[in-house]
N, C-alpha and C positions, 0 to 999 in steps of 0.2 A: 504493499500499500505505499509505503513512505515515496519509492520514486513516482507515483501517479499524482500523490499529493501535492510533492513540489512541482510537478507539471502545472496543474492547475493554478498554484500560488503564482508562480512565473507569468503564465500566461495571463491571468486575470490583471497582475500589475501592468504588463505591456499594453494591453487593451483600454486600461484605463487612463492612457496619455493621449488617445482621440477624443479630447473634450469637445474640441471645435466641431468635429462630426456629429457627436452627441447632442449639442447645443442647435445645430441645424434640423436633427431629427427632432428632436424635441419640437421646436416650432412647426414643423410640418405635421406631426401628429398632434399638437393642439390646435391647428386651421382644421385638420379633418375630424378633431373630436368636438369642436366648436359646430362645424357644419352638420354632423350627423345628430347631435343633439336638437338642432334645428328641425332635421327632417322627422325625428320621431315626436319633438311637441307638434308639429303641425299634424303627425299622425293622431296622436292623443286629442288634439283639439278637435279634429274631423271626425272623430269615432266615439259613437254612443256604447258601443259593445264593451262587456267586460274584459279586461285583456289579464293574460296569465302575470302581468308583473305590473305593481304601480308605476307611476310617471318616476317617481323618485328613484324607485329600485332599478329603473330602465336607464336613468341619467348615469347613476352611481356605474351601472354595469358597463354601459357607453365608455366611461374614462377609465374603468379598469382595464377594458380593453386597449387604450391608447397607452397607458402606462406599462402594460406588460404585454404588448404586440409581439416583442421579438424573441419572445418564449415559442412563437410558432417556429417549427423547423423550416424559414424559408429557404435555406441554400446552405450548400458544402461550404465549409470554412474557406475562404480565398486561399491561402496559403497553401492548404492541402491539395487543392483544387490544382494549382498551378505547379506543385510539386509531382503530382500524378503524372501530370499530362507533359510536363516537360523532361520527365525520367529521372528527376532526383528523389522519387520513392524508391528507388534501389538502396538509398541511405539508410531510409526508414525499414525496409524488410530487413535491415542488417543488424538493427537494435539488438541487444540481448536483453529486450523485455517483451511482453505479452503486446504484440502491436495493436489488438482490439481495444485494450484498457488504456494503451497510452493515447490512442485518438480519441477515445471516449472520455478522457481527462480533458484533452484539448476542446473538446465540444462542451463540456462543463464551464470552462472559462470564457468560451466564444459566446455562450448564450447568455452568462449573468452579468460579465461586466457591462455590456452596453445595456442591458434592463437596468441595471443600477444607475447609470450615469443619466438615463431617460426618466425613469421611475419616480425619482426621488423630487425632481422639479414640478413631474406631472401632478404627484399627491399634492404639493405645497399649492400649486397655482389653482387646480381643481378643485380642490377642498376649500380652499380659501374663497374663491370667487365663482366658480363654475358649476355647482352644485353636485358635487361628489360627496358623498356622505358617509359618515364614519361606520364601521363595521356595526351590525345590528347588535353584537353584546362582546364583552370580553372572549366568551367562549368560541363565537364566530369567529373572532380575529384569530384565535390560536388554531381552529379548525382550518382557515382560511391559509396561514402559512405552512401547516403541515399538507394541504394539498398544493401548494406552489412548490413545494419540495418534490413532492410526486409528479409535477407537471414537468418541473426541469427536468427530471430523471427519463421520464418519458419521452421528452423531446428528443434529448440526448441520443437516444437508442434509436429514433426514426433518423436523425440526423446521421447516425452511423450507417442505415442502410444506403441514406445518398450517397454517403463516402465511398463506401464499399462497391457501389454501383460503377463507381469512375472506373474502377479496376476492369468491368467488363465491358465498357462502350468507349467510343472514341472522344466525345464530351460529355455525355452525361445530362445534357438540358433536357431531354425527354421525361425521364424518370422526375427529374426534380422540378419541371412544371406541373407534373402530374401530383404529384404530393403535395407540392406547395398550395396549388388548386383545393386539393381536397381538405387539407388541413386548414387552410383559410376558411373554408365554407363551412365544415364540419366541427368547427371548433367553437363556433358562434361569433367568430371575430366580424363577419358581415353583417349578420342578422342573429341577435339572440335567441338560442336555441329554445326557449320557452316560446317563441312567436311562431315557430315551424308547426306544421298541421299535427293535429292528434296520431294520426296515422305513422307518421315517422317517428315520434318522441321515443318509442320503445325501441327502435334501432340506433338510434343517435345517441342515446344516453349509454350504450353498451359497446359503441365504437370506441377505438382507442383515443379518437381526437377530441370529444368532448372533454376528457380530463386535461387536455391542455391548458384552456381556459372558462370554459362554461361551468364545470362542476366546482373550481375553486370560487368563481364569482357568485354562484347560487348560497355558497356556503357564508360569502361576505355579506352579502346583501340579506340574508336571512330566508331567502326561499327554500333552503334546505336547512333543517336546523342543524346545530352543531353536532349532534351526535350520527348525523349521516357521515361524517367521516370513516366512522366503523366500515363502512362499506366503499366510500370513494376511493380511500387512500389504496386498500388491498386491491381494488380493482386496477388503478393505475400502475401498482407494481406488478400486479399480474401481467398486464400489457407489456409492461417494461422488460419483464423476465424473459416472456415470449419472443419479442423484438430482438432482444439481445441474444439469445439461444441462435435464433435465425440469423442475425447478422455475423455471427461468429463463425456460423455454418458455410455462409456465402464466402466470408473472408479466408477461411481454410480451403476452400475450392478454389478459390481465385489466386492464392499464393502459390497453388500447386501448376498454375497456368497462364500467369500473369506474364504479360509482354510488354517489357520496359520500353516506352516511347522517348524519341529526343535524346538528351545525354551527348 
């Protein structure tokens, strides 16, 4: 564990240097957050139907999306992608450590550092001026924190599948765009999952993508009771374990037949 923990700390500190990029990203997400709140405000004003979430819960959900958007496995870490495509992955294959956990450790840092840089000002600004509510209770905050950890581990497992896929393809853009689209839509980052049709709810809640954003946000807003963490977290961890096992199997097969490009 010690080498991998060292990788997480070193990569995390390195990624914290990109403060200007994080500030620009915060501005972009703040703009889109305001726009989306305006759209849902118009929706609530024009509808007399009872909605699955209150207006306040919806606004909070929307700002949580903007704060933790980078938990979604959008793409492979750029440095690893370039390394695989230019042939320098040969050095990675020669390291005397478990390659999967080495890359997984990098993924943890890659997912957490940008989130910390963007989420901190987002919580402050949205909480003070733009309708982001406090957690429903202290218990809800604790359940939310645990669910976010589960979401991080799950996101990194999905990211690893994207990374390993680069060893099988020339560019990896196809699988990357497919997973990005599925994760964005089915995690609730476009439309909160409670607003999806009833016939889709049972399937959505059991897919791995709901564990990335939707379930943690339901715990935060009080839609789910804090005790629901007793099934939310195990489900996140179960999906994480399944995807890790699948990713390790793919990597073991890829290492036996990998063709180093470039160099």
